[in-house]
C-alpha positions in Angstrom: -25.3 22.7 -4.8 -26.3 19.1 -3.9 -23.2 17.0 -3.9 -23.9 14.3 -1.3 -26.6 11.7 -1.0 -27.7 9.0 1.4 -29.1 5.5 0.5 -30.7 3.9 3.5 -30.2 0.1 2.9 -30.2 -1.4 6.4 -33.8 -2.7 6.5 -34.8 -6.4 6.7 -36.8 -6.5 3.4 -39.7 -8.3 5.1 -42.0 -7.7 2.2 -39.8 -9.9 0.0 -39.3 -12.8 2.3 -38.1 -15.5 2.2 -35.4 -14.6 -0.4 -34.3 -11.6 1.7 -33.1 -14.0 4.4 -30.0 -14.5 2.3 -30.1 -11.8 -0.4 -30.6 -8.1 0.5 -33.6 -6.6 -1.3 -31.2 -4.0 -2.7 -29.3 -6.8 -4.4 -32.4 -8.3 -6.1 -31.5 -8.6 -9.8 -32.9 -6.5 -12.6 -31.4 -8.1 -15.6 -27.8 -8.7 -14.8 -27.4 -5.9 -12.3 -28.7 -5.5 -8.8 -31.4 -2.9 -8.1 -29.1 -0.7 -6.1 -26.8 -0.4 -9.1 -29.5 1.6 -10.9 -30.0 3.8 -7.8 -26.3 4.7 -7.7 -26.4 5.4 -11.4 -29.3 7.7 -10.9 -27.4 9.6 -8.2 -24.3 9.9 -10.5 -26.4 11.1 -13.4 -28.0 13.7 -11.1 -24.7 15.2 -10.2 -24.0 13.5 -6.9 -20.3 13.2 -6.1 -20.3 11.5 -2.7 -22.6 8.7 -1.5 -23.2 7.2 2.0 -24.9 3.8 2.0 -26.4 2.9 5.4 -26.1 -0.8 5.9 -26.5 -3.5 8.6 -24.6 -6.6 9.5 -26.5 -8.7 7.0 -25.7 -6.4 4.0 -22.0 -7.1 3.3 -23.0 -8.2 -0.2 -23.7 -4.5 -1.1 -20.2 -3.5 0.0 -18.7 -6.4 -1.9 -20.6 -5.5 -5.1 -19.2 -2.0 -5.2 -15.7 -3.1 -4.5 -13.1 -3.5 -7.3 -12.8 -7.1 -8.5 -9.1 -7.2 -9.2 -8.7 -10.9 -9.0 -11.6 -11.5 -11.4 -10.2 -8.9 -13.8 -6.9 -10.7 -13.8 -8.6 -14.0 -14.5 -10.6 -12.6 -17.3 -7.5 -11.1 -19.0 -5.5 -14.4 -18.6 -8.5 -16.4 -20.0 -8.8 -14.2 -23.1 -12.1 -12.9 -21.9 -11.2 -9.2 -21.7 -14.4 -8.4 -23.6 -16.3 -9.3 -20.4 -14.4 -6.6 -18.4 -17.1 -4.0 -19.3 -19.6 -6.0 -17.2 -17.5 -5.2 -14.1 -17.7 -1.4 -14.6 -19.2 0.4 -11.7 -20.7 3.9 -11.4 -17.9 6.4 -10.9 -18.6 7.9 -7.5 -17.0 8.0 -4.0 -19.0 5.6 -1.7 -18.8 5.4 2.1 -20.7 3.0 4.4 -22.1 3.2 7.9 -23.8 0.5 9.8 -27.2 1.1 11.5 -27.0 -0.8 14.8 -30.8 -0.7 15.5 -33.2 -1.0 12.6 -35.9 1.4 13.9 -37.1 3.5 11.0 -36.1 5.5 8.0 -35.5 8.6 10.1 -33.1 6.7 12.3 -31.1 5.6 9.2 -30.9 9.0 7.7 -29.8 10.8 10.9 -26.7 8.6 11.0 -25.5 10.5 8.0 -25.2 13.9 9.9 -21.4 13.9 10.1 -21.1 12.8 6.5 -23.4 15.5 5.2 -22.2 18.4 7.4 -24.0 21.7 6.8 -25.0 21.4 3.2 -28.1 20.3 1.3 -28.3 16.6 0.5 -30.3 13.9 -1.3 -31.9 10.7 -0.1 -32.7 7.8 -2.5 -34.7 4.8 -1.2 -33.3 1.7 -3.0 -36.6 -0.1 -3.3 -38.1 2.7 -5.3 -36.8 2.7 -8.9 -37.8 5.3 -11.5 -37.4 4.7 -15.3 -38.4 6.5 -18.5 -38.5 10.0 -17.0 -37.7 13.3 -18.8 -34.6 13.4 -16.6 -33.2 11.3 -13.7 -35.8 11.4 -10.9 -33.4 12.9 -8.4 -32.2 15.6 -10.8 -35.8 16.8 -11.2 -35.8 17.5 -7.4 -32.4 19.0 -7.4 -33.4 21.5 -10.2 -36.3 22.7 -8.0 -34.0 23.0 -5.0 -31.7 25.2 -7.0 -34.7 27.5 -7.6 -36.1 27.5 -4.1 -33.1 26.7 -1.7 -35.7 24.5 0.1 -36.3 20.8 0.8 -38.1 19.0 -2.1 -40.0 15.7 -2.0 -40.6 13.4 -4.9 -44.4 12.8 -5.4 -46.6 10.4 -7.3 -50.4 10.3 -7.6 -51.6 7.1 -6.0 -55.0 5.3 -6.0 -56.9 6.2 -2.8 -57.0 2.6 -1.6 -53.2 2.5 -1.6 -52.5 5.7 0.2 -52.5 3.9 3.6 -49.0 2.6 2.6 -47.4 6.0 2.1 -46.7 9.4 3.5 -49.3 11.6 1.9 -49.0 15.4 1.5 -51.5 18.3 1.7 -50.4 21.3 -0.3 -51.0 24.0 -2.8 -50.4 22.7 -6.3 -48.8 24.9 -9.0 -47.9 24.1 -12.6 -44.8 22.1 -11.6 -44.3 22.5 -7.9 -46.5 21.8 -4.9 -46.0 23.9 -1.8 -46.4 21.4 1.0 -48.5 22.4 4.0 -48.8 19.1 5.9 -47.7 15.5 5.6 -49.3 12.4 7.2 -47.7 9.0 7.5 -49.9 6.1 6.3 -53.2 7.8 6.8 -56.2 5.4 7.5 -58.9 8.0 7.2 -59.2 11.7 6.1 -56.8 11.4 3.2 -55.1 14.8 2.7 -54.7 14.3 -1.1 -53.9 11.7 -3.7 -50.2 12.7 -3.8 -47.9 10.2 -2.0 -44.2 10.7 -1.2 -42.0 8.3 -3.0 -38.4 7.5 -2.3 -36.6 10.6 -3.5 -35.8 13.6 -1.4 -33.6 16.7 -1.3 -33.2 18.1 2.2 -31.7 21.2 3.8 -29.4 20.3 6.7 -31.9 21.6 9.2 -33.8 18.3 8.9 -31.2 16.7 11.2 -32.1 18.8 14.2 -35.6 17.3 14.0 -34.5 13.7 13.2 -32.7 13.8 16.6 -35.6 15.4 18.5 -38.7 13.6 17.4 -40.3 10.8 19.4 -41.1 7.3 18.1 -43.9 7.5 15.6 -45.9 5.0 13.5 -44.9 1.4 14.2 -42.7 2.6 17.1 -40.1 3.9 14.7 -38.3 7.1 14.0 -40.3 8.4 11.1 -38.9 10.7 8.5 -42.4 12.0 8.0 -42.5 13.4 11.5 -39.2 15.2 11.0 -40.6 16.8 7.8 -43.6 18.0 9.7 -41.3 19.7 12.1 -39.2 21.2 9.3 -42.4 22.8 7.9 -42.6 24.9 11.1 -39.4 26.8 10.3 -39.1 26.7 6.5 -40.9 26.0 3.2 -40.9 22.5 1.8 -41.9 21.7 -1.8 -42.8 18.7 -3.8 -42.9 17.7 -7.4 -44.6 14.9 -9.3 -41.8 12.8 -10.8 -42.1 12.4 -14.6 -40.9 8.8 -14.8 -42.5 5.5 -14.1 -42.0 4.4 -10.5 -41.7 0.8 -9.4 -41.6 -0.5 -5.8 -39.6 -3.7 -5.9 -41.0 -4.7 -2.5 -44.2 -5.5 -4.3 -43.8 -8.7 -6.3 -46.0 -7.7 -9.2 -44.1 -4.4 -9.7 -40.7 -6.1 -9.4 -41.7 -8.6 -12.1 -43.0 -5.8 -14.3 -39.7 -3.9 -13.8 -37.6 -6.9 -14.7 -39.4 -7.1 -18.0 -38.9 -3.3 -18.6 -35.2 -3.5 -17.9 -34.6 -6.6 -20.0 -36.5 -5.1 -22.9 -34.6 -1.8 -22.7 -31.1 -3.2 -22.1 -30.7 -6.8 -23.3 
């Protein structure tokens, strides 16, 4: 059973500068809620009970957002604005936080969650990848496959070949619903393994941690999650599935603007 999840949220958000000098990318608004709110909702709707958000010293805004606003609640009640209290409702889940001292890769962020996770399978949700309009919450699609296989599962999307250089790309044997992954390459420049890119949803067995702490620095001099997945493939099967929903990368301005329009149309 997948009960715990990690949201790595310590990065600098350099693709969204200059606004991310003062506002974490995870707090960029989609309608009247920040992006990370939708990520946490997806985790809850996928059955996650405990969440660890990896932050950094510039991300206190995230912690503040998920804190109770008792003073504001009191003011609204005294001002006869109790009808606004519903806007303060937060996803019902236990959230812990841990600071990442050195921002040196996704793998480095995830491995900080080892004590939190213990020896059980867990999920990872990247907060700049949002998925809407799927048959089920994106993470739940992965969890359902993990229940069948007891193996790690990666969320996949087919991507135009000229964009694959920005992703981890898998090579595998495709079935009706599930891909048995044979190899994974981080940001390939030539010899593309396939058109299937890994997006920001994962379910891992706890064995991934032993490799996250062993691997050397990879692409861009960082601890790459992709390298740990390659090592995991040497001891157990890893599967992937193409997510049914529409995926948006809010680090890309055009996709962020498109997603704002989608959220406003659906919710306001």
